N, C-alpha and C positions, 0 to 999 in steps of 0.2 A: 953617492946615489941621488938622483933627482927625478922629478915627475915629468913625464912627457906624453905626447899624443902620437900613437902609431899612425904613420902615413901609408906605408906599404912595406912589403917584405918579400924576400927571395927565399931560396932553400936554406941558406945559412945566415942571412943578415936581415935586419929590420931597420927601416928608415924612421927616425923618431924626431918629432918637433918638440923640444924641451920648452918648459914654461918660461925660461929666461930668454927665449928667442933663438937659441942655437938649434941647428938642424944637423943631425949626424946619422951615419949608417953604422950600426953597432952589431956585434954578434948576438944572435938570438939567445944565447946562454947568458947574456948580460941582463936580460929582462927578468927582474926579480919576481914581480907579481903584477896582476892586473888590478888596478885601483877601482875602475868602474867600467861596466860594459856599455857599448854604444851601438844601438841598432835602429836609428832613425832612418826613415825613407825620405830623402830630399828630392825636390824637383823645382825647376825655375818657377818663380812666382809665389813660392811658399813664404809665409811670414814666420820668422824665427826669433827666438831669444838666443843670442850667441855672445861668447867672449870675443874680444877684439885685441889687436896688437897695440900696445901703448908703450912708447920708448922701445926697449928691446925685448920686452916680455909680454906675457898674456895677462889680461886684466882679471881681477878677482870678481868683479861684477859683470853682468851681461847687459846688452842693449838690444833694442828692437831693430830688425832689418828685414830686407827682402832678398831672397836667393835670386841672383842674376844668372848664374850658371853653375853646373856641377862639373868639376874638372877631374882629370886623371891624377893619379898619385895621392888620392885621399884628401883632396883640397876642394874648397867651394868658394865662389866669389859672391860676396854679400854687399849690398848697398844699405848702410845704416840710416837711421832716421835723420841724422845731420847731413845726409847726402854724401858722406865719405864712403868710398869703395875700398874694400880690403879683400885679399885672398887669404883665407885662414884654413887650418886643418878642419876637416869635417867634425872631428871630436870636440871642437870648441862650441858646437851648436848644442845647447841644452834642451831646447823645446821647439817643436814645430806646431804651427797652427794653420791648418788647411781649411779655408773658408768654403762653405757650401750653402747653396740657396736655402733659405728658410731658417738658418741658424740664428739664434738670438745672441747678441754680444754687446759689450760696452765699447764705446769708441768716441772719437771726436768728430763732429759733423760740420759740414758747410751747407748753407742753405742755397739751393739752386744748383748751378754747375752745368758743365757741358754733358752731352750725350756720350756714354761710354761706347767704345768700339770693342769688337771681339767679345761680345757678351756671352757668357756661359751660365746656364741655369743652375743656381745653387739655392739652398734654403738653410738659413742659419740665424741664430739670435746672438748678437754681439754687444759688447760695451765699447763705445768708440768716442773719440773727440769729434767736434763738428766745427764748421766755419761760421763765425759770427757775422753780424750785419747782413743778414739775408743771403748768406753764401758768398759774399764778396770780401769778407774780412779774413783775419788771421785765424790760427788754430785756437780753439776755446781753451779755457783754463780747467774746465771740468769735463766729465764724460757723460754720455747718455746711452740708454738702451735702444737698440734698433734691430730690425730684421734684414738680413742680406737678401737682395733681389738678384744681383748678378755680380760677377767678378771678372775683371780683366787683368792684364799683366801687372799694371801699376796701381790700379784703383779698385775700390769696391763700392758698389751701388747699394746704399743703405736707406731704408725708410725707418725713421725714428718713431718712437711711440706717440709723438705728437703729430704724426702723419706728415712730417717734413721729409722730403727725399733729397739726398745729396750723394755726389760722387766724391769720396774722400780717399786720400792715400792709404794704402794697406797698412802702413806703419802707424796710422792713427787708431787702428783697432787694438784695444788693450787686451781683451781676452774674449774667448767664445763662451758665452754663458750657458748655452744648451744646444747640443747637437740635435738635428732634426732629420729623422729618417722614416717618416710615415709614408705609406703607399697609398696616396690619395688618388681616387678615380672619380669620374662623373657618377653621381648617385650616392657617393659615400656620405655617411652620417657622422658628424664629429662635434666635439666641443670647441667652439671658435670664439676668439675675441672679436669685438665689433667696434665700429666707429661711434664715438660719442661727442657731443658738443658741436659747435659751429665749425671748429677747426678739424673735426674728424679724428681726434686723437684716439689711441687704443684704449679700450675699456679695461678696467681692473678685473672684472669677472668675465666669465664666458657664457655663451648660450648655445643651445643645440641648433645646428644648421645642416643644410643639405648642399653638397658641392654640385654646382650646375654646369661648370665648364672645366676644360683642361687648363693647366697652368699656362699663362701668357706673361712673360717678363716677370716671373716670380709672384704673380697674383692669380687668384681664382675668384669666380663669382659664387656667392653663397646665399641661399635663402634660409632665413631664420624662422623659428616656429611662429612668429607673429606675421609671417609672410613678407617681411621686409627683406629686400635683396641688397647686398653690398658686395663690392669687389675689394678683397682684403689680401694682404701678403700671405704667402703660404706659411710663414713662420707664426702667424696668429692661430693656426690650427694646432690645438694642444693635444687632443686625443681622439682617435677614431672609435666609433661605437660599432663593433663588429657583431653582426648577427646575420643569419641566412635562413632559407626555407627549412622548416622543421624545428628550429630553435624555439625555446620557451622564453617569453619576454614579459616584462612589466611595462604596461603602457596605459596612456590616457585613452578615453573612448568618446564617441559622439553622444551627446545628450539628446533628449527628445527634439530640441530645436536645432540639432546639428552642430552645437557648440562643443568646445573642448571641455571635458569633465575636470573637476578639481581634484578628484582622487584617481587612483589607478587600479588596474586589475590585471590578472595573469592571462596570457593568451599564447596561442601557437601561430608562428609565421607560416602563411600559406604561399605567399609570393610577394613580389615587389616590382614597382615601376620606378621611374625616375624620382618622383616626388612622394608617392604613396606606398603603403604596405598593406596587404590584405591579412587580417588577423581573425582567428577563430577563438573567441574568448571562452573561458571554462564554463560560463553560464549558458552556452549554446548560441550566443549572438555572434554573427559574422559581420565585420565592418572593414571598409577601406579607409584608413586614416593617414594623416601626414607622417612621414618617417620621423620627423622631429618630435612626435608625441611618444615615441618608444624611449623609455627611461633607461632600462638596462636589460641585459640578457640574464635570464634565470638559469637556463640549462643550455649547454652547447650540445645539441642533439647530434650533429655531424661527427663530433669527436667521440661521443659515447656509444653511438650505435653505427655499426658498419652499414654499408649500402644493402638494402634488402631487395629481394627479387621474388618472382612468382614461385610458389612452392615452399618458401621458407616458413618455419614455425616460429611465431613470435609471441611475446608477452606484451599485451597492449591494453590501454584503456578503451572504453567503448561508450557509445552514445546512450544515455539513459532514456527510457521511453517518455514520450511527452514533449519535453522542452529540448531534447537532444543535447543536454549539458554533459560535460565530461565526467565519467564515473570516477569515484574515489579508488575503488579496487580495480584490479586488472584481471584479465582472462587470457588463456591460450587460444591462439587462432592460426589459421593458415592464410598466407598472403596469396590472393588470387591474381592480383594485377596491381602495378604501380600506375597511377593516373597523373594527368597534368594538374597544375595548381597545388602541388604538394600534398596530394591525397593518395591513399592506398585502399584497396578493397580487401577486406579480411573476413573470412568465415570463422566464427568462434565455435567453441565446443558444443554449444546448444543448437548448432546448425543455423544460426542467424548470421546473415551476411550484411556488413555495414561498410560504407565508405567513410573513412575517418582521416583526420590530418595525420600525416606520417610522423609528426612529432609526438603523437600519442603512443607510438610504439616504444615501450619502456626498455626492452632488451630483445636480443635474438636468442631464441631457445635452441633451434636446430637449423643449420644452414644446409639446404639441399641444392640450392642454385649453384654453389661452387663446384659441385661434383659433376655437373652436366658436361663439362669439357672432357673429363675422363671417360664418361659413358659414350660421348660422341666419338672420341678417338678409338675406343673399343669397337664401335660400330663401323668405322671406316673399313677395316680389314675384312670383316665379314660382309659388309655391304658391297664391296667390289665384286665378289663372286656372284652375288645376287643380281647385280646390274648386268653382268655378262650373260647370264643364263635367262634373265627376265623371269625368274621363279620367285614366288612369294616367300618371304622369310618366315620361318616357323615361329610360333609364339614361344618366348622363353618361359620355361616352366617356373612355377612359383615355389618349387620345393626348396630352392636355395635361399629364399627370402622368408624370414619368419614374420615380418610385419610390413605394413604399408610404409613406403619411404617418405610420405608426407605427414600423415598423422601419427606415425609410430605406434599405432594401436591395433587397428583391424588387420585381418588377413589380406594379403595382396591378391584379391580375386578379381580385380578389374583389368580389362585388356583395352589398351588405347590403340586404335587403328588409324594409320596414316598412309594412304597410298597402298602399296603392295607390302608394306612392313607394319609391324605392330610391336608394342612393348607391354610387358606385364610386370609392374612394380608397385602399383598403388591399389588401394581397395576400390571397390566399385563406386562408393559414395564420393571419394576424393576425385576419381576420374570423371564423374558426372559434373562435379563442381568446376573442374578445369574446363570442360567442354562448354558449359553454360557461360562461363566468363570469357570465352573466346581465347583462352590461353593456349600455349603450345605444350607439347609433350614434355614432361619434366626431365626426361632422359636424353632425348635427341633434339628437342626444340623444333620438331616438325609440326606443321599444323594438324590439329586433331580432326579427323573426318567423322569418326563415331567411336563409341565405347560399348563394350559388352561385358557381361558378367560370366566368369568361369565357374561352372558348377562342379562339385565333386572334388576329390583330392588332386 
């Protein structure tokens, strides 16, 4: 019994390439056990570590090579780094390294070089060899770290950490140090390495920057918090700082002279432009500051609180009298309307209506907005008969409703009138609030013409 690599098989037989070089078709029953599973996905241009044929058998060690073509019968053609081409069983490939733009890796570099053809945008950090003597010399003896800008069939375009760009053979890339899969968009805020020194080498530390442009040849334009702009490789972006309208963040603020403060405070995001974010600080001060001044997200409001709509009952903070700072405690309220710039209009239990940042909504107590579709569907069938006869729809009696569908407290004695139809499901006070806010009927979403109070049982 000997070890071999399965090439292909039929109903009764298997073609095996044994490690001593012999290729035989044997009965499937002769296969005693599977020594190791192989499930790599190979494609032309991939960099691989593979065993190769030496003498009559398979080598113990592996070598670096590039996949030239994937053949039928479980075989693959590989060009190794000594330029020797071999057709070997797929199972001889131990590892695949598929480079992508922005990845960081070690490799050998050459300084200078020709322009690559068939460029494809990738991002990867790699360790690679390089070309000595300003890119005109031979392969270096050591490797250096760099970021992949583009990949062609034969070469990879790498910008090394000393800001030297080279096109080097794929086989000079030793390994991929860090995969890069960030979803960078114009306006994104991120931790980014920057150019330092006269040669523009990559910094050791990172700074907060704002992405100003779409990627071009593996690079993006970034404005850092000191307002300096640089064009850096995508791979220099380490981490995105994700936050959006409604989120609670820790941020610097503008001092009396408009300068950046040394300390930070907690604020709620109201909205954002390309370079700035509008914040409502807990002390009641509202400012537009640089996105780079936002240090971290304290609360992911979008993930914790579902979308709110008019009529929903919420638990929310409120503006304290005087300086309009954010209250410590919360109160129940009814959402009258959602407004632009990340604000909502809420009427609290003491009948005080305030416009507050939507991030101040701590939780959703009762959702009534989600039931409107069901109410609307129920209305369709009955509404068709009304539209045919042009007769006013009678008021739905309140006997089957024990309490207001909005405040869940008072008797539903309010009648909301819209056109030739009307609905009775709220108390008179809630109905008046909806009318004053210019909101629609919470049951059918039609515009409110007027409201009236139903007296008696």
